[in-house]
N, C-alpha and C positions, 0 to 999 in steps of 0.2 A: 863767153868766148875768151880765150886766153891769147894775149898778144905774143907775137914771136919777138917783138922788139918794143920797148916802151921807154920813154924819156920824160923828165919833168919839163914843162914848158913855161914855168913861172906862175905868177898870180895876176889876177885882174880884178879890179873893183869898179863897179859901175852903179849908176843911179839913173835908171831910164823910166820915164812915164810911159804907160800904155795908152795910146790915144783912144782905143776902143772903150776901155773900162775907166780910165782916169786914175787907175791905181799906179803906184810907183814901185818898180822893182829895184831893190837895193841888194846887191850881192857882192860877196868876196869869194872868188873862185880860185882854187888851185888847179892848174891846167896840166894835163898830160897828153902827149901824143904818142901814137904807136902804129905798128904795122901788124896786120893779122893775115893768116893764111886760110882761115875758115870763113864760111858764109855767116853773116850775122843772122841770128834768129831771136829778135827782140820779142818780149812779151806783147802779144797783140792787144792786150788791155791798156798798154801804155804807149805803144808805137803803132801808127797807122801804116807806115810804109818806110822803106829805105831805098836809097839809090846811090850808086857811085858815080861821081861826076869829075870832069876835069876842072881846073880853075876857070877856064873860059866858060864852060857850061854852067858852073856855079854863078858866075857873074851875070850871065844871061838870065838864069832863073831868078836871081835876087832882083833884077831890074823889072821883072813882070809878075812875080808871085809875092805873096805875103809871107814874111819872115817875122820872127820875134824881134822886138825892138833892140834886144841885146846881142843878136846873133853876130853882126859884123864886129862889134867891140871885142867879143871873145875870140872870133876867128883872127882878127888882126893881131891880138896879143899872142895867139898860138903860132902865127905864120913863121916867125924865125926858127922855132923848133921843128916845124914841118919841113922847112927848107933844109935843115940839117939832116933830116931823115931821108928826104927824097932827092935832094940836090937842087941847085938853083935853076937848072934847066926844066924842071917840072912845072915852073910857073907860079908856084905859091908865093 
């Protein structure tokens, strides 16, 4: 899928233990945010499902569902760039 708009969102480094396995995920990520006009069609061997959510819906899902231990670290690092694309009223 090709983005219609893409911007660098910086980098994030984290060191998160996985409570289930006891393994530690250590990553250094270059972050990008973008907007697309087409429907995502990820490889079903790699992605089970996708869903578009509002910031409020994401917070609700995060409170009750299992997310990776690093998800919020990466999202929080990307939020300023997301706000630049969507505007502050979008709630990110």
